[in-house]
C-alpha positions, -999 to 999 in steps of 0.1 A, spaced: 244 634 -211 242 605 -195 218 592 -169 219 557 -156 193 545 -130 190 513 -110 209 495 -136 211 455 -129 233 431 -151 252 399 -148 260 365 -161 238 340 -162 222 334 -124 253 358 -110 244 394 -109 272 418 -114 258 451 -112 231 455 -81 209 490 -89 240 511 -101 227 550 -105 252 575 -121 251 606 -141 276 624 -166 271 659 -177 285 672 -210 323 681 -211 329 660 -181 356 633 -173 341 610 -147 358 581 -137 352 547 -117 373 536 -92 370 499 -77 389 468 -76 391 442 -100 358 423 -106 337 453 -89 318 457 -120 333 485 -139 337 468 -174 303 453 -171 288 487 -164 309 504 -194 298 473 -218 258 477 -208 262 516 -214 277 510 -250 250 479 -255 274 449 -259 261 435 -222 227 430 -216 208 443 -183 183 428 -166 165 460 -148 171 499 -148 176 525 -174 200 544 -195 191 574 -208 216 597 -234 206 629 -241 174 627 -226 163 593 -244 161 556 -233 185 535 -251 183 505 -230 167 486 -259 186 502 -285 214 480 -299 247 488 -297 259 497 -333 226 519 -331 240 535 -299 273 542 -317 254 559 -344 238 584 -316 273 592 -304 283 566 -278 320 551 -286 339 525 -262 375 518 -261 377 485 -248 396 470 -221 430 451 -241 423 471 -276 409 446 -292 421 457 -325 423 440 -359 459 427 -358 465 419 -395 448 447 -405 470 481 -414 463 512 -389 447 529 -415 419 500 -423 416 498 -383 409 537 -382 384 532 -412 365 504 -393 361 529 -367 341 550 -391 319 519 -404 285 533 -387 293 562 -409 295 545 -440 286 562 -473 301 597 -460 335 607 -469 358 605 -435 388 616 -456 391 647 -435 386 626 -403 413 605 -409 436 635 -411 425 644 -380 433 617 -359 465 616 -383 470 652 -370 462 641 -335 484 611 -332 512 615 -359 526 583 -349 497 568 -366 505 586 -396 537 574 -399 524 537 -391 496 542 -413 501 509 -437 517 487 -409 500 456 -393 481 471 -357 497 440 -346 533 453 -349 526 481 -330 539 486 -294 515 486 -266 511 525 -264 509 530 -301 482 504 -299 464 520 -272 465 553 -296 452 535 -328 422 521 -302 413 555 -291 419 568 -327 392 541 -340 368 552 -314 371 590 -325 364 580 -361 328 573 -352 327 609 -341 313 603 -310 302 627 -280 305 602 -252 339 579 -250 338 550 -227 374 545 -217 383 509 -199 419 504 -188 439 525 -213 469 524 -194 467 486 -188 502 470 -193 520 502 -203 553 518 -190 546 547 -168 558 574 -192 534 560 -215 507 562 -188 511 600 -189 508 601 -224 475 586 -227 461 605 -196 471 637 -215 451 622 -246 424 620 -224 428 655 -210 429 669 -248 397 649 -258 382 668 -230 396 703 -239 380 693 -274 346 689 -259 341 654 -256 326 639 -223 346 609 -212 338 578 -188 370 563 -174 380 533 -159 416 531 -151 439 507 -129 460 538 -119 435 553 -94 455 584 -84 461 595 -118 424 588 -130 414 608 -99 440 636 -109 426 643 -140 387 638 -134 362 662 -126 342 639 -107 343 600 -95 323 572 -84 335 542 -62 322 509 -74 324 480 -50 310 444 -57 284 457 -81 274 488 -57 284 526 -62 295 532 -26 306 567 -31 308 596 -53 314 632 -55 343 656 -70 377 639 -77 394 657 -54 369 648 -25 371 610 -36 409 614 -37 410 626 0 387 602 15 407 580 37 388 550 30 393 552 -7 430 562 -2 434 531 21 413 508 0 425 522 -38 452 544 -33 479 524 -13 482 552 11 
């Protein structure tokens, strides 16, 4: 579904990605493992189109999209759940969800809204509350729901459990598994590398802008160097 080839990107004169390549097949959960500052968020932003690239190719369903603007990539089927949620805090839960469907404006998405409420019943209960008054876990569910309103086929999840209590981390990762069961493809960046590897099919290790290892998630999880560097073992 997604192929990234020799991708380079940076901020001014500082290059953050040094020729990154990866592939994701339809229906997979693929996780990126790496320390803070390794370039994980930059890579997700480059795929979604909000971060410029200086070289390389990004192909989605066989089509080159490196020249396609971010909003058009959403229309193609790529949605990002950004780090820190980035909700519209003064707006209601329902309005935040409706904004997620903006690329599909002109289409009646009432049924899609109900599907999100069925998936996350808490959002139905809070549908008229301002997004800013929700708890951290509730805000994360809303951010995921907003992305799903775009009807994506590939979801980019950036640190979905950041700042959440352990019991909520499990809830969020169970949501990720549920989305896979519903047929979505997911690229996951998650600070809890052990938990992410436990639910992923495959993984890539990103170190200072370079892919240094890749393989089945179970193999990466058992790699001694990875265990010492990222899993605290």
